[in-house]
C-alpha positions in Angstrom: -61.2 139.9 32.4 -64.4 138.5 33.9 -64.8 136.1 30.9 -61.4 134.6 31.5 -62.1 134.1 35.2 -65.5 132.6 34.4 -63.9 130.2 31.9 -61.2 129.3 34.4 -63.7 128.5 37.2 -65.9 126.6 34.8 -62.9 124.5 33.7 -62.0 123.9 37.3 -65.6 122.9 38.2 -65.7 120.5 35.3 -62.5 118.9 36.5 -63.9 118.6 40.0 -67.1 117.1 38.7 -65.0 114.4 36.8 -63.3 113.6 40.1 -66.6 113.4 42.0 -67.9 111.1 39.3 -64.8 109.0 39.6 -65.3 108.7 43.4 -68.9 107.5 42.9 -68.0 105.2 40.0 -65.3 103.5 42.1 -67.8 102.4 44.7 -70.8 101.8 42.4 -72.4 98.4 42.8 -70.6 97.6 46.1 -72.9 96.0 48.7 -73.5 97.7 52.1 -71.1 95.2 53.7 -68.4 95.9 51.1 -68.8 99.6 51.5 -68.3 99.3 55.3 -65.4 96.8 55.1 -62.0 98.1 56.2 -59.4 96.8 53.8 -56.3 98.7 54.7 -54.4 98.5 58.0 -55.5 102.1 58.9 -59.1 100.7 59.1 -61.0 103.2 56.8 -63.8 101.9 54.7 -65.1 103.1 51.3 -68.2 104.5 53.2 -65.9 106.3 55.6 -64.0 107.8 52.7 -67.3 109.0 51.2 -68.3 110.6 54.5 -64.9 112.3 54.8 -65.3 113.7 51.3 -68.8 115.0 52.0 -68.1 116.5 55.4 -64.3 117.4 55.6 -63.9 118.3 51.9 -67.0 119.5 50.2 -68.8 120.9 53.2 -65.8 122.3 55.1 -63.9 123.8 52.1 -66.8 125.4 50.3 -69.5 126.1 52.9 -67.2 127.0 55.8 -64.0 128.3 54.3 -65.3 130.0 51.1 -68.8 131.0 52.2 -68.2 131.3 56.0 -71.5 129.7 56.9 -71.5 129.9 60.8 -73.4 126.7 61.4 -71.0 124.8 59.2 -68.0 126.4 60.9 -69.4 125.4 64.3 -69.8 121.8 63.0 -66.1 121.6 61.8 -64.7 121.4 65.3 -67.4 119.1 66.7 -67.4 116.4 64.1 -67.0 112.9 65.6 -64.4 111.5 63.1 -66.0 111.8 59.7 -64.0 108.6 58.7 -66.2 106.6 61.1 -69.7 105.9 59.8 -72.3 105.1 62.4 -73.3 101.4 62.1 -77.0 102.1 61.7 -76.5 104.9 59.1 -77.6 103.4 55.7 -75.0 103.5 53.0 -77.4 105.3 50.7 -77.6 108.2 53.1 -73.9 108.6 53.0 -73.9 108.6 49.2 -76.8 111.0 49.2 -74.9 113.3 51.7 -71.9 113.4 49.4 -74.0 114.3 46.4 -75.9 116.9 48.4 -72.8 118.5 49.8 -71.3 118.6 46.2 -74.5 120.4 45.0 -74.3 122.9 47.9 -70.6 123.4 47.1 -71.4 124.1 43.5 -73.9 126.8 44.6 -71.2 128.4 46.7 -68.8 128.3 43.8 -71.3 129.9 41.5 -72.0 132.7 44.0 -68.3 133.4 44.7 -65.6 135.5 43.0 -62.5 133.5 42.0 -60.2 136.1 43.7 -62.3 137.0 46.8 -60.7 136.5 50.2 -61.8 133.4 52.0 -64.4 133.9 54.7 -62.8 131.7 57.3 -59.6 129.7 57.8 -59.6 126.5 59.8 -55.9 126.4 60.6 -55.0 129.6 62.4 -51.3 130.0 63.1 -50.4 127.6 60.3 -47.9 128.7 57.7 -50.0 126.8 55.1 -52.8 129.0 53.7 -55.2 129.1 50.8 -56.2 132.6 49.7 -59.3 132.5 47.4 -61.8 130.3 45.6 -59.3 129.3 42.9 -56.9 128.0 45.6 -59.7 126.1 47.3 -60.9 124.5 44.0 -57.4 123.4 43.2 -57.0 121.9 46.7 -60.3 120.1 46.6 -59.6 118.7 43.1 -56.3 117.4 44.3 -57.8 115.9 47.5 -60.7 114.3 45.7 -58.5 112.9 42.9 -56.2 111.4 45.6 -59.1 109.8 47.4 -60.5 108.6 44.1 -57.3 106.7 43.6 -57.5 105.3 47.1 -61.0 104.1 46.3 -59.8 102.5 43.1 -57.2 100.5 44.9 -59.5 99.4 47.7 -62.2 98.5 45.2 -59.8 96.2 43.4 -58.8 94.6 46.7 -62.5 94.1 47.6 -63.8 92.5 44.4 -61.2 92.8 41.7 -63.1 95.5 39.8 -61.1 98.3 38.2 -63.3 101.2 37.6 -61.2 103.0 35.0 -60.7 99.8 33.1 -64.3 98.6 33.2 -66.0 101.9 32.2 
């Protein structure tokens, strides 16, 4: 049974890594100005999306929800809009943060059982609930893939590049 779970988690991690690579590929080569430029009426930028993926997806779901890291749980409620990137924060720092949080998430995944109960739940009282690492992986893959698609569309609006076509 352990082999099947290991194979399943390995397959899910490979899928998540492909989506992470898609996110990074969709923004590769954009200038700092283009990364910060809001393109859609909602006002988010590619850099804001990357920061959201780093803090509200990778960090929150794996380090807070799965691992229950107290300092991360404390940060979840105090984040000042992860979609808004501070003007002086270099774009490279946001990209590095995303890569770093993905790496830390991978360590949490590797140290966790697929069926173990989650350490913390950010939405008490909600009817919606994930139950274990497997559920979280599926949720994060879905969210990352959705946002990769958003980045594809915005990239095409910014400079006409189509990542999936040009790779």
